[in-house]
C-alpha positions as CSV (number, residue, x, y, z in Angstrom):
1,M,86.0,119.2,80.7
2,R,89.0,116.9,80.4
3,A,90.8,118.8,83.2
4,I,87.8,118.3,85.5
5,I,87.7,114.5,84.8
6,L,91.4,114.3,85.5
7,A,91.0,116.1,88.8
8,V,88.1,113.9,89.9
9,V,90.1,110.7,89.0
10,R,93.2,112.1,90.8
11,I,91.2,112.8,93.9
12,L,89.6,109.3,93.9
13,I,93.0,107.7,93.5
14,G,94.3,109.9,96.3
15,I,91.5,108.7,98.6
16,F,92.3,105.1,97.7
17,F,96.1,105.4,98.4
18,L,95.3,107.2,101.7
19,W,92.9,104.4,102.7
20,V,95.4,101.7,101.7
21,G,98.2,103.3,103.7
22,V,96.1,103.9,106.9
23,S,94.6,100.4,106.8
24,M,98.1,98.9,106.5
25,L,99.2,100.8,109.6
26,L,96.1,99.7,111.5
27,D,96.5,96.0,110.6
28,Q,98.4,94.5,113.5
29,N,98.8,91.1,111.9
30,L,100.4,92.7,108.8
31,L,102.6,95.0,110.8
32,Y,104.2,92.3,112.9
33,G,105.3,89.5,110.7
34,G,102.3,88.9,108.5
35,L,103.5,90.5,105.2
36,I,104.9,87.4,103.5
37,H,102.0,85.2,104.8
38,K,99.5,87.8,103.4
39,L,101.3,87.9,100.0
40,N,101.5,84.1,99.8
41,E,97.7,84.1,100.2
42,T,97.4,86.0,96.9
43,G,100.1,83.9,95.1
44,G,103.3,85.3,96.5
45,P,106.1,86.9,94.4
46,V,106.4,86.1,90.7
47,E,109.2,83.6,89.9
48,H,112.0,86.0,88.8
49,Y,111.2,88.5,91.5
50,R,110.9,86.0,94.4
51,T,114.6,85.7,95.4
52,L,115.2,89.4,95.3
53,F,112.0,90.2,97.2
54,L,112.6,87.6,99.9
55,R,116.2,88.5,100.4
56,Y,115.4,92.1,101.3
57,T,112.0,91.6,102.9
58,E,112.1,88.4,104.9
59,F,113.9,89.8,108.0
60,R,112.6,93.3,107.6
61,E,108.8,92.7,107.3
62,T,107.8,95.4,109.8
63,K,110.0,98.0,108.3
64,V,108.8,97.2,104.8
65,V,105.2,97.5,105.8
66,Y,105.8,100.8,107.5
67,L,107.7,102.1,104.4
68,V,105.0,101.0,102.0
69,A,102.2,102.4,104.2
70,V,104.0,105.8,104.6
71,C,104.6,105.9,100.8
72,S,101.0,105.1,100.1
73,I,99.9,107.9,102.5
74,L,102.2,110.4,101.0
75,A,101.0,109.5,97.5
76,G,97.4,109.8,98.7
77,V,98.0,113.2,100.2
78,S,99.9,114.3,97.0
79,Y,97.0,113.2,94.8
80,L,94.3,114.8,97.1
81,A,96.2,118.1,97.3
82,G,97.2,118.0,93.6
83,L,100.8,118.7,94.8
84,L,103.7,117.4,92.7
85,V,101.4,114.9,91.0
86,S,104.0,114.1,88.3
87,L,106.6,113.1,90.8
88,S,104.2,111.2,93.0
89,S,102.8,109.4,90.0
90,L,106.2,108.0,89.2
91,G,106.6,106.8,92.9
92,A,103.1,105.4,93.1
93,A,103.5,103.6,89.8
94,L,106.6,101.9,91.2
95,L,104.8,101.1,94.4
96,V,101.9,99.5,92.4
97,L,104.3,97.5,90.2
98,N,106.2,96.3,93.2
99,A,102.9,95.2,94.8
100,G,102.0,93.3,91.6
101,L,105.3,91.5,91.4
102,A,105.1,90.6,95.1
103,S,101.6,89.1,94.9
104,S,100.9,87.7,91.5
105,S,102.7,84.4,91.1
106,G,100.6,82.2,88.8
107,N,98.0,84.9,88.3
108,R,98.7,86.8,85.1
109,A,95.4,88.7,85.2
110,R,96.3,90.2,88.7
111,L,99.7,91.2,87.4
112,A,98.2,92.8,84.3
113,A,95.8,94.7,86.5
114,H,98.7,96.1,88.5
115,V,100.6,97.0,85.3
116,A,97.5,98.8,83.9
117,A,97.1,100.7,87.2
118,A,100.7,101.8,87.1
119,L,100.3,103.0,83.5
120,L,97.2,104.9,84.6
121,L,99.2,106.6,87.3
122,L,101.9,107.5,84.9
123,L,99.3,108.9,82.4
124,L,97.8,111.1,85.1
125,G,101.3,112.5,85.8
126,C,101.9,113.1,82.1
127,M,98.6,114.8,81.6
128,G,99.2,117.3,84.5
129,A,96.4,116.0,86.7
130,G,97.3,118.3,89.6
131,L,96.8,121.5,87.6
132,K,93.0,121.7,88.0
133,W,91.8,121.9,91.6
134,G,95.3,121.3,92.9
135,L,98.3,123.0,94.3
136,D,100.3,122.3,91.1
137,G,98.2,124.9,89.3
138,W,99.0,127.4,91.9
139,L,102.7,126.6,92.1
140,I,103.1,126.9,88.4
141,R,102.5,130.6,88.7
142,Y,105.5,131.0,91.0
143,F,108.0,128.4,89.8
144,K,109.1,127.2,86.4
145,D,106.8,124.6,84.8
146,W,109.4,121.9,84.8
147,L,110.1,122.3,88.6
148,V,106.5,121.5,89.4
149,L,105.8,119.0,86.7
150,F,109.1,117.1,86.8
151,P,109.8,114.2,85.8
152,L,106.8,113.2,83.6
153,R,106.1,116.6,82.0
154,W,108.1,119.7,81.2
155,R,105.5,122.4,80.4
156,A,102.0,123.2,81.5
157,P,99.3,122.8,78.8
158,K,98.2,126.0,77.1
159,G,94.9,127.5,78.1
């Protein structure tokens, strides 16, 4: 029963990431110079992250939006297919934490929600969420457990 719940949660998260990535690519205002403006509407980057974020993002907004959108789509496809969920959980958690740091200045509840979401993603990777109804379960038969479940898990659960 636990494996089925994990699979359903994984699939729903995959749909969400896919939706976020595609909607970013379809938002012309965001693609062409609107990223920092959009983030400032939600509070902007947190204090200690602001300088680093603006230094690397300010003149590369379009590239950053494309990069985040493509990474979101890849995470969504990975979660939907149950393919290399452990690895994509780590990447998606970093993506969510970065989004929280980039948009939560003065709003601790928003930042806490992003941290909680990142922890949930890591937990899914640790629990082997791609093994039920996913390609990870199929790949585990042909490759060593740790190759499929790296970096958050080393062995498939028994049974």
